[in-house]
C-alpha positions in Angstrom: 100.8 60.3 88.6 104.5 60.5 87.7 105.7 63.8 89.1 108.9 65.7 88.8 109.3 68.0 91.8 111.8 70.7 92.6 112.3 72.3 96.0 111.2 69.1 97.7 113.4 69.6 100.8 112.2 73.1 101.5 109.6 74.1 104.2 106.7 73.6 101.8 108.1 70.7 99.9 108.7 68.6 103.0 105.1 68.9 103.9 103.9 68.2 100.3 106.0 65.1 99.5 104.4 62.8 102.2 100.9 63.8 100.9 101.9 63.0 97.3 103.4 59.6 98.4 100.2 58.8 100.4 98.3 59.2 97.2 100.6 56.7 95.5 102.1 59.2 93.1 105.6 58.4 91.9 108.1 61.2 92.5 111.4 62.2 90.9 112.9 64.9 93.2 115.4 67.3 91.7 117.7 68.3 94.6 121.2 69.7 95.1 122.4 67.1 97.6 120.9 63.6 97.2 122.2 62.2 100.5 120.8 65.2 102.5 117.4 64.9 100.7 117.2 61.2 101.4 117.8 61.9 105.1 115.1 64.6 105.2 112.3 63.1 103.1 110.4 59.8 103.8 111.9 56.6 102.6 109.7 55.2 99.9 110.1 53.0 96.8 108.0 55.7 95.0 110.6 58.4 95.2 113.9 58.8 93.4 116.4 61.6 93.4 118.4 63.4 90.7 120.8 66.4 91.0 120.7 67.5 87.3 118.1 67.9 84.6 120.7 67.0 82.0 119.3 63.5 81.9 116.2 64.8 80.1 115.6 65.8 76.5 111.9 66.1 77.2 109.5 65.3 80.0 107.2 62.9 78.3 107.7 60.4 81.2 105.9 62.7 83.6 102.3 63.7 84.1 103.1 66.8 86.2 105.9 69.1 87.2 105.7 70.9 90.6 108.3 73.7 90.8 109.0 74.9 94.3 112.7 75.7 94.0 114.2 79.0 94.9 117.0 80.6 97.0 115.5 81.7 100.4 114.2 85.3 99.9 114.8 86.7 103.4 118.0 85.1 104.6 120.6 87.5 103.1 120.8 91.2 102.3 119.8 91.9 98.7 123.2 92.8 97.3 123.6 92.7 93.5 125.1 89.3 93.8 122.3 88.0 96.0 119.7 89.4 93.7 121.3 87.5 90.9 121.2 84.3 92.9 117.5 84.9 93.7 116.7 85.4 90.1 118.8 82.5 88.8 117.3 80.0 91.3 113.8 80.9 90.2 113.7 82.3 86.7 116.5 80.3 85.1 115.3 76.9 86.5 111.7 77.7 85.6 112.8 78.6 82.0 114.7 75.3 81.8 111.6 73.3 82.9 109.4 75.2 80.5 111.8 74.4 77.6 111.8 70.7 78.5 108.0 70.7 78.7 107.8 72.4 75.2 110.0 69.6 73.8 107.6 67.0 75.0 105.1 65.2 72.8 102.7 64.7 75.7 103.6 67.6 78.0 103.0 67.4 81.7 101.0 70.0 83.5 103.1 72.7 85.3 102.4 73.8 88.8 104.9 76.6 89.5 105.7 79.0 92.3 105.6 82.7 92.6 104.9 85.1 95.5 102.5 87.8 96.7 105.5 90.1 96.4 104.2 90.5 92.9 101.8 93.1 94.1 104.1 95.2 96.3 102.4 97.7 98.7 98.7 97.8 98.1 98.0 99.9 101.1 94.2 99.7 101.8 93.4 98.3 98.3 92.0 94.8 98.1 94.2 92.9 95.7 93.3 90.0 93.4 94.9 88.0 90.6 94.2 90.7 88.1 95.8 93.5 90.2 98.8 95.4 88.7 102.3 94.2 89.6 104.8 96.2 91.6 107.8 97.9 90.0 110.3 97.2 92.8 112.9 94.3 92.8 110.6 91.6 94.2 107.7 92.6 92.0 109.9 92.4 88.9 111.4 89.1 90.1 107.9 87.6 90.4 106.9 88.9 86.9 110.0 87.3 85.3 109.5 84.1 87.3 105.9 83.8 86.1 106.7 84.8 82.5 109.1 81.9 82.3 106.5 79.4 83.6 103.8 80.7 81.2 106.0 80.0 78.2 105.2 76.3 78.8 102.7 75.1 76.3 100.6 73.1 78.7 98.2 73.5 81.6 100.1 76.0 83.8 99.1 77.0 87.4 101.0 79.9 88.9 101.0 80.0 92.8 101.4 83.5 94.3 102.1 82.4 97.8 101.8 84.6 100.9 103.4 84.1 104.3 103.1 80.4 105.1 102.6 79.5 108.7 103.4 76.1 110.1 104.9 74.3 113.1 108.2 73.2 111.6 109.6 76.3 110.0 108.8 79.3 107.8 108.1 82.8 109.2 106.8 81.5 112.5 110.0 79.7 113.4 111.8 83.1 113.3 109.0 84.9 115.3 108.4 82.5 118.1 111.8 82.8 119.9 111.3 86.6 120.0 107.8 86.3 121.3 108.8 83.7 123.8 111.3 86.2 125.2 108.8 89.0 125.2 110.6 90.7 122.4 107.9 90.5 119.8 106.9 93.9 118.5 104.5 95.7 116.2 106.3 96.4 113.0 106.1 100.0 111.7 102.6 101.4 112.0 101.1 97.9 112.4 98.3 98.9 110.1 99.7 97.0 107.1 97.8 93.9 106.0 99.7 90.6 106.0 98.6 87.9 103.5 99.1 84.5 105.1 98.2 80.9 104.7 98.3 77.8 106.9 100.8 75.2 105.8 98.0 72.6 105.7 95.9 74.8 103.4 99.0 75.5 101.2 99.5 71.8 100.7 95.9 71.0 100.1 95.7 73.9 97.6 98.6 72.5 95.6 97.0 69.0 95.6 93.8 70.7 94.4 95.5 72.5 91.5 97.3 69.3 90.6 94.2 67.1 90.5 91.7 69.6 89.0 92.2 69.8 85.3 90.0 72.8 85.0 92.5 74.9 87.1 94.7 77.0 85.0 96.3 80.5 85.3 97.3 82.5 88.3 96.1 81.6 91.8 96.7 83.6 95.1 97.6 81.0 97.7 96.5 83.0 100.7 93.8 82.7 103.4 90.6 84.5 102.6 91.1 86.9 105.5 94.3 88.9 105.6 95.2 90.3 109.0 96.6 93.7 110.0 100.1 93.2 111.5 99.2 94.8 114.8 96.4 92.2 115.2 98.7 89.4 114.2 101.2 90.7 116.9 98.5 90.8 119.5 97.0 87.4 118.7 100.4 85.6 118.6 101.4 87.0 121.9 98.1 85.9 123.4 98.3 82.4 121.9 101.7 81.8 123.6 100.6 83.5 126.8 103.1 86.4 126.5 101.7 89.8 127.2 101.5 92.2 124.2 104.5 94.5 124.2 103.7 98.2 123.9 106.8 99.1 121.9 107.1 99.0 118.1 109.9 98.5 115.6 110.0 101.8 113.7 109.8 101.4 109.9 112.9 103.6 109.5 114.9 101.2 111.8 113.7 98.2 109.9 114.7 99.8 106.5 118.2 100.6 107.9 118.7 97.1 109.3 117.2 95.1 106.4 117.5 97.4 103.4 115.0 96.5 100.6 114.0 93.3 102.4 112.0 95.5 104.9 109.3 95.8 102.2 108.4 92.2 102.9 107.4 93.2 106.5 106.1 96.7 105.9 104.1 96.4 102.6 100.4 96.2 103.0 98.8 93.3 101.1 95.1 92.8 101.5 94.9 89.9 99.1 92.0 87.7 98.1 92.3 84.1 96.7 89.5 84.8 94.2 90.4 82.2 91.6 90.9 79.4 94.1 87.6 80.1 95.8 85.8 80.3 92.4 87.1 76.8 91.6 85.5 75.5 94.8 88.5 75.1 97.0 87.6 75.1 100.7 90.0 76.4 103.3 90.4 74.5 106.6 91.8 77.7 108.3 90.3 80.8 106.7 91.1 83.0 109.7 94.1 83.3 111.9 92.0 82.9 115.0 90.9 79.5 113.7 94.5 78.4 113.1 96.6 79.7 116.0 95.1 77.3 118.7 96.1 74.3 116.5 99.4 75.8 115.5 100.8 76.8 118.9 
C-alpha cells in the first residue's frame, strides 16, 4: 500500500514503521523535523518525508492514512495554553486529514488515534466501545478528536488506546527507574483498573485494522484483561526483583502534584476490546503475567 503516516517518530510510530516497511508498503511520513526523523527511523527507499500537508489538494495517491500524531499528554501540566496545544495537535490535524480525504476521488482508508481517556473513571463498571464518554477535559478532547476523524467519508477505524507497555519508552520507561530504586508505590487506593496493551499487540492490531477491510468504527486497543493498579505494582516489583514497597502515594498528593493529569493514574478503567476480538484478532499477550517476563 501507499500510506501517509503522522506521528511516525513517536513511541508507537517507531515500532510500527519497520513492520510496515517489512511488508513492502510505501510510506510518506509527515514529521516536524525531517533530519531528526531520518536519524530515528530505518533507512529505506520505501519511505519519504514531508513537513507540511500543503503539498496536497487531495489524497488520491494514497491507499491509507495512519494518524498517530499528538502532543504528549502527560509531559506538562494542563494549563489553558497546554490544553490548546493538546487539542490542536490532535483535533486540528485530524480535521485537516479528513478534509483532504473528502476531497479525494478514491479516498484512502483512515486509521486514526484516540485514547481510553474517552471513558473517564468507570470505577468497577466493565467498559466497552459503546460505553458513555466522560465529561472531563480528556474525555471531551477524545470526543472532539474522534468526531473530526469520523467526518472522513471513507472506511474509518478509531483506536482508543490504553497504556502501551514496551521496552523502549512509554509509561514503563518512566516507572522502571523508580522501581529500580525501590521507590515504586501503589497509587491512591490501588483498586483502580488500568487498561494496558503490549507494544507488540498494539502494532499487530494496527496492521490488522489496516489490512482487514471489514474493520470499521471504534476499537479499544487494550489487552483483554485489565489489571488493578496494586497488582500491577506488585507484579512489576517482583519482575525486576525489587521487594514490594508497603507505602502508597495518596490520591490527594497526586492531585496536588499533577493537577488534572492525576486522573490518568487514578481513574479506574476496566475496558474490554470487544470489537477487536469480535473481528478475530488474537492477542499475543492477553495478560500482564504473560508479558512481563518477556518485557523485563
